[in-house]
C-alpha angles and dihedrals in degrees: 000000000000118000112258113226113225094232092172093060090046090051093050092047094050099036096098092052095052125101116266092256091048090049089058089054089049091052091051092049095048092045092057114007092172092058091049092057092052103035126096120236090260093051093048092046091050093051092047091045093234137112123272092248088057089059090051092048090049092055093048091048087061091054097258121139094224145343088273091054090051092050092050092052092046090050090052089055092048092050091068106018110032095120089058092056096054118105107242131186116257091012090137101036146051120281117263095228114036092181090056089048091054091050092051095049096043093044089057090052092050091047092051095047092046092050092051091046089057092046098051114109112214094214100061089037089058091046092051092050092049094046094050095041094057097037119124087212134006121207118189123203122194123182124182132035098281095033091053089058091046092050092051090049090049090054090054090050099049106038090062089063093070089260117134101241136174133180127212127186096167110091094217091052088049089055092048091047092051091053091057097052128101143189093289094053134085135209125205111197118193122192127142096207096037091207106103106122095205091055093048091051091051090054090050090051091051091051090049089062094046102259119146110247125208123184129197103197146102118303121252094033130121091254092049090053094045097055125078094219119039124200095193113207125163107171116188115256121223118233091220103106093199094061120084116248111271093206090081093063093041091054091047088055090054090050089052090054092050093044091051090050092048091050091052091045093051090047116172093016092058092040093056092048092049090049091054092048091049092048093049092050093047090062093061108103115237131206091248094064115096114252117253105267116245116244112268116265118243105252097184114117116264119236114258114260114246116237116236114240113213116210 
């Protein structure tokens, strides 16, 4: 896939250095990017109150070959980022009602977790727990901002159960890891979109060498089809671009379910490991503990020092 030039960032960076007429074109484009992609040169010049040659010079000043080239690049930006170019109220300030903000954010989290709870199929969930619980080694792959955090959290959950566990976010390391696995090993791949080619290929490599592959992702995606065991989760995404994605917390909830099942399945082995971890952590001093009292000072009077008499 060809690299998409961020023409909007280039425009904002160069706007101050443009000629006055070109700056008016820039203002018109930023005010309504969608119109700029559809308008003819004459229509864009009329809205910016400049001549048509000024529009052409504006496009060339941005490094585009022509007005058409500029419109194609702008359309590519809008295809993936149009919500971020809209002018929204309070985009530059604090919300008026913080309590209402908290309700909105937490409601979206509850909605996402509830949706995934209703989507989880008990059969593949049971298969995933069994496969991970008996694995000689568990490698976890997380791709994407939120999925990277979920993968790291999963690593923290599973290694405490006396289960050799590793986590890889780098796609090349995932590929190398997959090539070292065998029939007694298991891979847990986490990706909300399920469409990263490198991750799918790593899962295919792991399967080639006999490892059991588990995917936590959306159904009907390349990753979902590549894995043997699918934990299908399609949490709803909020259209509010300022709110963090709720899928991250929904996927963490699924990991907690699987980790609890694995702990119960491994029984005494997991229990002993958890006991050791708890004991080790309990020995770390905390700020709430009283400081060790200093030994009492001797308050008895000291004998007077004798003055030396020099002969």
